[in-house]
C-alpha positions in Angstrom: -12.2 10.7 6.8 -10.3 13.8 7.9 -11.0 17.2 6.4 -7.9 16.9 4.2 -8.7 13.4 3.1 -12.3 14.3 2.2 -11.0 16.9 -0.3 -8.0 14.9 -1.6 -8.2 12.3 -4.3 -7.4 8.8 -3.3 -3.7 8.3 -3.9 -3.5 4.5 -3.8 -5.7 1.4 -4.3 -4.2 -1.6 -2.7 -4.9 -5.3 -3.4 -3.5 -8.5 -2.0 -2.6 -11.4 -4.3 -1.1 -14.8 -3.9 0.8 -14.5 -7.3 2.3 -11.0 -7.7 3.9 -11.7 -11.2 0.6 -12.9 -12.5 -1.3 -10.0 -11.1 1.2 -7.5 -12.6 0.8 -9.2 -16.0 -3.1 -9.1 -15.7 -3.1 -5.4 -14.8 -0.7 -4.6 -17.5 -2.3 -6.6 -20.3 -6.0 -6.0 -19.5 -6.0 -2.6 -18.0 -2.8 -0.9 -19.4 -1.3 -0.1 -16.0 2.4 0.4 -16.1 5.2 0.6 -16.0 5.6 -1.2 -12.7 8.3 -1.1 -10.0 8.4 -4.5 -8.2 10.0 -4.3 -4.8 11.1 -7.8 -3.6 11.5 -8.5 0.1 10.0 -5.4 1.6 10.0 -5.5 5.4 7.6 -3.5 7.6 8.3 -3.4 11.3 5.4 -2.4 13.4 2.4 -3.3 15.5 -0.7 -5.2 14.4 -3.7 -5.0 16.7 -1.5 -4.2 19.7 1.2 -6.9 19.1 4.6 -6.4 17.6 5.0 -7.8 14.1 7.5 -7.9 11.2 5.9 -8.4 7.8 7.9 -9.4 4.7 6.2 -9.0 1.3 6.7 -8.3 -2.4 5.0 -5.1 -3.6 4.3 -3.9 -7.1 3.5 -0.3 -7.8 2.0 0.9 -11.1 -0.1 3.9 -12.1 -3.3 4.6 -13.9 -3.8 8.4 -14.1 -3.2 9.8 -10.7 -3.9 6.6 -8.8 -1.2 4.3 -7.7 -2.2 0.6 -8.0 -0.4 -1.4 -5.3 -0.3 -5.2 -5.5 0.9 -7.0 -2.4 2.1 -10.6 -2.0 2.9 -11.5 1.6 6.0 -13.7 2.2 5.9 -14.0 5.9 3.5 -15.9 8.2 3.4 -13.3 10.9 0.2 -11.6 12.0 -0.6 -8.7 9.7 -3.5 -6.9 8.0 -2.8 -8.9 4.8 -3.7 -12.3 6.2 -6.5 -13.9 8.1 -6.1 -15.6 11.5 -5.2 -18.9 9.7 -2.4 -17.2 7.7 -4.3 -17.2 4.4 -3.9 -14.1 2.2 -6.8 -11.7 2.2 -6.9 -11.6 -1.6 -8.7 -8.9 -3.5 -9.3 -5.2 -2.7 -7.6 -4.5 0.5 -7.3 -0.7 1.1 -7.5 2.8 -0.2 -4.8 5.2 0.9 -3.8 8.9 1.1 -0.4 10.4 1.2 -0.4 12.9 4.0 2.0 15.5 5.3 1.2 15.2 9.0 0.4 11.5 9.6 0.0 12.0 13.4 -2.6 14.7 13.0 -4.5 12.9 10.3 -4.4 9.7 12.4 -5.8 11.5 15.4 -8.6 13.0 13.4 -9.6 9.5 12.0 -9.5 8.0 15.5 -11.7 10.9 16.8 -14.2 9.9 14.1 -14.4 6.3 15.3 -12.0 4.6 13.0 -9.8 2.0 14.7 -6.0 2.1 14.1 -5.1 -1.6 13.5 -1.6 -1.5 11.9 1.4 0.9 12.4 4.5 0.1 10.5 7.7 1.6 9.2 10.8 0.8 7.2 13.6 3.1 5.8 11.3 4.4 3.1 7.8 4.8 4.6 5.6 5.1 7.6 2.0 3.8 7.4 -1.0 3.5 9.6 -4.0 1.4 8.6 -7.5 2.0 10.0 -10.6 -0.2 10.2 -14.0 1.5 10.0 -16.9 -0.3 11.6 -19.2 1.3 9.0 -17.2 -0.2 6.2 -16.0 -3.7 7.1 -13.8 -5.6 4.7 -11.7 -2.6 3.6 -8.9 -0.7 5.3 -8.0 2.9 5.1 -4.3 3.8 5.0 -2.3 6.9 5.7 1.1 7.1 4.1 3.6 9.5 5.5 5.6 12.2 3.9 7.5 14.0 1.3 9.4 11.0 -0.1 6.1 9.2 -0.7 4.6 12.2 -2.4 7.7 12.7 -4.5 7.8 9.0 -5.6 4.0 9.2 -6.3 4.5 12.1 -8.6 7.5 10.5 -10.3 5.4 7.3 -10.9 2.6 9.3 -12.5 5.0 11.0 -14.8 6.6 7.7 -15.8 3.1 6.2 -16.5 2.1 9.2 -18.6 5.2 8.9 -20.8 5.2 5.1 -20.9 5.2 3.5 -24.4 4.4 0.0 -23.3 7.9 -1.3 -23.4 9.8 -2.6 -20.4 6.8 -3.0 -18.2 8.6 -4.1 -15.0 11.6 -2.9 -13.1 12.6 -5.1 -10.1 14.3 -3.9 -7.0 15.6 -6.3 -4.3 15.3 -4.9 -0.8 16.7 -7.9 1.1 19.5 -5.6 2.4 16.9 -3.9 4.6 16.0 -7.2 6.3 
């Protein structure tokens, strides 16, 4: 990883699931993660392995200490890093991520170290780049851009620290972004 990422704690652990609501319930009940914000109909426009793509998904974000737990359920059948070539969800541990201030510089440093950028995507809230590492097949490494992401991460950690176990899920419909 880059010099900054080597020293920084992992900000996010991402997992793909076929049943987002069940996964949120499991992580809440078994592991005490929460409260969750569930974003319905998140759209990412970008490029996957050199081809344009538009991915629609539902995403749940919860916190355990300083780490954000991201659960992803893909809703589209377009090519993406969340599905195999036959369109089946790549369930389980998917990626680890860092929120970075200069995504282009961090991305260039990862590429210089031999990691392959496989997915670039944006929407009104975020810009991300996923990398594959030949030395670590089966997991992706994600860079998340910017001040808004960092602010939201800190706010989520504060909510989790103060959470009393009630109202474990807040849902936000983003279909207006589509």
